[in-house]
C-alpha positions in Angstrom: -7.3 -14.9 4.5 -6.2 -11.8 6.5 -5.4 -8.9 4.1 -3.6 -5.6 4.2 -3.4 -3.0 1.5 -0.8 -0.9 -0.2 -1.3 2.0 -2.6 1.2 1.9 -5.4 2.0 3.6 -8.7 1.0 1.3 -11.5 4.5 1.6 -13.0 6.2 0.7 -9.7 4.1 -2.4 -9.4 4.8 -3.5 -13.0 8.5 -3.1 -12.3 8.2 -5.3 -9.2 6.6 -8.0 -11.3 9.7 -8.2 -13.4 12.1 -8.0 -10.4 10.1 -10.4 -8.1 9.9 -8.0 -5.2 8.3 -4.6 -4.5 10.5 -2.0 -2.7 8.6 1.2 -2.6 7.5 2.5 0.8 5.2 5.3 -0.2 4.8 8.0 -2.8 8.4 9.1 -3.6 10.1 7.1 -0.9 11.8 3.7 -1.2 12.0 0.9 1.3 15.6 1.7 1.8 14.8 5.4 2.6 11.9 4.7 4.9 12.9 1.4 6.5 9.6 -0.3 5.8 6.6 -0.4 3.3 3.6 1.5 4.5 0.3 -0.4 4.4 -3.2 -0.1 5.6 -6.1 -2.1 6.9 -9.3 -2.0 4.7 -10.9 0.7 6.8 -7.8 2.9 6.5 -7.4 2.9 2.7 -9.6 5.8 1.8 -8.2 8.1 4.5 -4.6 7.3 3.5 -5.4 7.8 -0.2 -7.0 11.2 0.4 -4.3 12.4 2.9 -1.3 11.4 0.8 -2.4 10.7 -2.8 -5.1 13.3 -3.5 -5.3 14.0 -7.2 -2.6 11.4 -8.1 -3.5 9.3 -11.1 -2.1 6.0 -12.3 -2.4 4.2 -8.9 -3.4 0.7 -8.0 -4.4 -0.9 -4.7 -2.4 -4.0 -3.9 -4.4 -6.5 -1.9 -1.8 -8.5 0.2 -2.3 -11.8 1.9 -0.7 -11.4 5.3 0.0 -15.2 5.5 2.1 -15.0 2.3 4.4 -12.1 3.2 8.0 -13.1 3.8 9.3 -10.2 5.9 8.1 -9.1 9.3 4.9 -7.1 9.7 4.6 -4.7 12.6 1.5 -2.6 13.5 2.7 0.8 14.6 1.4 4.3 15.1 3.8 6.9 13.7 4.6 10.6 14.4 2.7 10.7 17.7 -0.5 9.2 16.2 -2.8 6.9 18.0 -3.9 4.7 15.1 -1.7 1.7 14.2 -0.9 0.8 10.6 0.7 -2.3 9.2 4.3 -1.9 8.1 6.3 -4.5 6.1 9.9 -4.6 7.2 11.6 -5.8 4.0 10.9 -6.2 0.3 7.4 -7.4 -0.5 7.4 -10.7 -2.4 5.1 -10.3 -5.3 3.4 -13.6 -4.8 1.9 -12.2 -1.6 -0.2 -9.8 -3.7 -3.5 -11.6 -4.4 -5.3 -8.8 -6.3 -4.5 -5.5 -7.9 -7.3 -3.0 -8.2 -7.3 0.3 -10.2 -7.3 3.3 -7.8 -8.1 6.5 -9.5 -9.3 9.8 -7.9 -12.6 11.4 -9.0 -12.7 14.6 -11.0 -12.3 16.6 -7.7 -9.1 14.6 -6.9 -10.8 12.7 -4.1 -10.7 9.0 -3.7 -14.0 7.3 -2.7 -13.7 3.7 -1.8 -16.6 1.5 -0.8 -16.2 -0.4 2.4 -17.0 -3.6 0.5 -14.0 -3.3 -1.8 
C-alpha cells in the first residue's frame, strides 16, 4: 500500500471525522485558501514537522493510503525548491486515512521521528 502523510491538529482531524472530509491544507490555512492539502512522503515528515510545526502540541500524523484518495495527487516542488512533495487537490476523504499517530514535540520543541514509523 503506497502511503503519504499529513500533519494535522488533532481537533481538525476530529472535526473531519464528523464531516466526512478533511479540508485543512497546513497549519492555519484551509484547502480553499491554499488550493491543495500539503502532504509528505515518509522521509520528509520530520523535516516538515520541524520546519513548520516546531513546538506545536496537539498534533497527529495522518497515514494516508494513496490508492484510497478520491481527489488528484500531484508531486510538486514549491517556491523554487527542488524537492517534490505530494499535494492533494481536493477534500481528503476520511476513509483514505488508515492510521492516526500522535505527533508531539520533545521538551525542546523538536520532533524526532524514527524512519521505521
